[in-house]
N, C-alpha and C positions, 0 to 999 in steps of 0.2 A: 859395515852392514847397516842398511836403512832401518829406521824404527818400525817401518811398516812391512818389512820383509816377511813373506809367507802369510800375511794376514788376509782377511776377506772383509771387504767393505761394500755396503749397499748404498748406492746413490740414486735418489729419485730425481725425476726431471733431468735426466742425464743425456738426452738426445742432442742438446745444444746448450749454448750459453754457459752460465756458471756451473751447472751440473756436469757438462762435458769436460770443462776445465778441471774440475775436481777429480773426475774419473781418470783423466790423463795423468794428473800429478800423483794420484794414489797408485796407479799402475806403475808409473816410473819409479815409485818408491819401493817396488818389489811386491806389492800386494796384488790380489785378484780383485778387480773392480767389477761389481755387478751393476750394470747400467740399466735403470728402470725408466720406462716412459710408455705412454699409451699409443704413440704413433710408431707402428712396427717398422716401416721403412727407415725412418729417421734413427731410431735407437739401434737397429741392427747394422745400419751403415756406420754409425758412430763407433760401435764396438769393433766392427771389422777394420776400421781405420786404425784403431789402437792395436789390434792384433798384428796388422801389417807393419807396425813399428816395433814388433817383437815383444809386446806387452801382453799381460794376462787380463783379458776383458771378456765379459759375457753380457749378452743382452737378454733382458726379460721384459716382455711386453705385458703391461698391466695398467689398467685404470685404477689407481690406488684409492679411489673413493668406493670401490667395490670390495667389500669384506672378503668375498671368496677368492678373488684374485690376489689380494694382499696376503691372505693365508697361504695360498699356493706358492707365492713368491718366497716366503720365509721357509716353508716346508721344503721347497726345492733347494734353497741355499744350504739348509741344514743337512739334508740327505746327501747332497753332492759334495759339500766341503766340510761338514762336521763342525762348523764354527761360524760365528758372526762377530767380528772384532769391532766394526764401526758401522754407524748408520748416519747418513746425511739426508735429512729431510729438506730437500730443495724444491721439489715440485710445488708450483703455486700458480695462482691466477689473479688477475687484476680486475677491478670493476670501477670504471670512471663514470660518475654520475652525481649530481647533487641529491641529497636525501629525499627531497620531495618527489623527484622524478624516478627514483630507483624503485624496483619491484621486489617484493618479498622473496620470490623464487630466486632472484639473483643473490640475495643475502645467503640463502641456503646453499646455492651453488658454490659461492666463495668460501663459506665456512666448511663445507664438505671436503674441499681439497686443501685449503690453507691450514685448517685447524683439526678437524676430526680425523682426517687421514694421517696426520702427524701423531695424534694420540694412539690410533689403532696400530700403526706399523711399529711405533716405539714399544708399545706393550708386547707385541709379538717378539720383537728382537731382544727384549730384556731377559726373557727366560734363558736363552743360551749364554747371555752375558753374565747373568747371576751365577749360573753353574760354573762358568770359567773364572769367576771373580775378576773379570776384566771387561771393559767396554768403553767405547767412545761414541757419544751421540752429539751431533751438531745439527741444530735447527736453523734454517735460514729465515730470519725475521725481516725487519725493515726499520729504518729510522722513522718512518711514518708512524710506527707504534709509539714512539717517544715524543715526536714533535707535532703529530697530527698532519693532515694533508687535505687541502680543499678538494672536494669532489672525489675523495677517496675514503670516506668515513667507514665504509664496510670493510674495505681492504685493511685499513689501519687497525680496526677493531679485531680482525681475524689474526693479525700479527701480534697485537698486544696480548691476545689470549695465548699464543704460542710462547711469548716471553714469560708469562705467569706460570705456565705449565713447565717450562724449562727450569725455573728457579725452584719450584716445588718438588719436581722429580729429582733434581740434583740433591736436595736434602734427603730424600727417601733412600737414595742409593749411594750416598757419600762414603759409607763404610765398606762398600762392596767392591771397590776397585773400578767403579764406573763413574765417568764424568759426563755431565750434560750441560752444554753451552749453546748459546745462539750467536749468530753473526748477523749484524744489521747493516745491510748496504744502503746506499743512497744513490739514485740516478746512475745506474750501471748501463753502459752502452750495449744494450741487447735489443732483439726484435720486440720483446715485451714492452720495453721502455718506449720505443718509437711508436708503437701502436697506441699506447696510453697517452703519450704526449700529443699525438695527432688529435685525439678526441678532446683532450684538455684544451689544446690550442683553439679548436673550433668554438669551445664554450666561451672563450674570451676574445673571439674575433681575430685569431692569429693562425698562420700556417704552422706546421710542425717545427720547421727549422727555426722560425722566429721564436717560438715558445721554448724550444730547447736552448736557444742562445740565452734567453732570460734566465733559465735554470742554471746554466753554466756561469753566468754573471754572479749569481747568488752563492756559488760555491767558493770558499776561500782559496782553493787551488785553481779556480777558473777552468774547470774541465769536467768531463764525465769520467766516472771510474770505469775500469776495464774488468771483464769477467775474471781474468787471471789474478787480479789483485784480491778479489774476494775469495777465490779458490785457494790462494796461498795461505790466507788466514784460516780457512776451514781445515786445510791439510795439517797446519801446525797444531790445531786443537785435536786432531785425530792421533797425534803422535804420543808415544809413551812419556816423553819429556814434558808434556803438557798436563801431566797427572795432577798437579796442584791447582789447576784452573777448573773450577766447576761452578755452575749456577750464575755464570757471567754472560753478559751480552756485549759482544765486541763490535764497535762501530767501524765500518769500512766506508767512509763517506767524504773524505777529503776535508774534514774539519767542520762539516755542516752541523753535527750534533756534539760539539765539545762538552765534556763534563757530564754526559748523560749515559 
């Protein structure tokens, strides 16, 4: 029997990329995956694809920067399933710009999704986890929070805030059967990466493919990471056997951030 059998896990940003890979693996493990995203067609199609595979998957359309929709999400899951065993805070946005050219409204937009939405949804999910004396929370951060990243200062700062939140909350709930960890990917081959690399390349006079090639050259493994590799680490942390791991940030980066 899988560690996740009959559990219920909420995954944000689950319409594509890392989030969709997490949802698939969670459902394959016997859990019900609640796929959350703001693009209705995308997330509903993703959930339908998983159901066509014989898996338990539900779509919930929500912009998680909206407190009302976030509250509605948690209320729906609790009333429908009576439990929340795991939360994966994966939804996020990037902002590529040097600081002098960036606008304050962009800072607020990035922090609203990457940081404050994580705080809010985690707070709501904690209540049933505390009552059950069990829970797994995994926040998707970034190695940019540890290494820094040129033209990504706001993004890196938003993810560093998530790492600080992860460690602090892990200490708060350590005696309650709840673990809180983060996973820090680097240069994962997703649509978000390619959009960001196109912008960054232009800033240094390169096309996207040339710029990505330079990123690959800087990776000890000489490649981009794949969404499934990040998802596998996340799903491990969602399992019961990972109960001794909390307050940690796991790098999935091909060796870019060794020892951090």
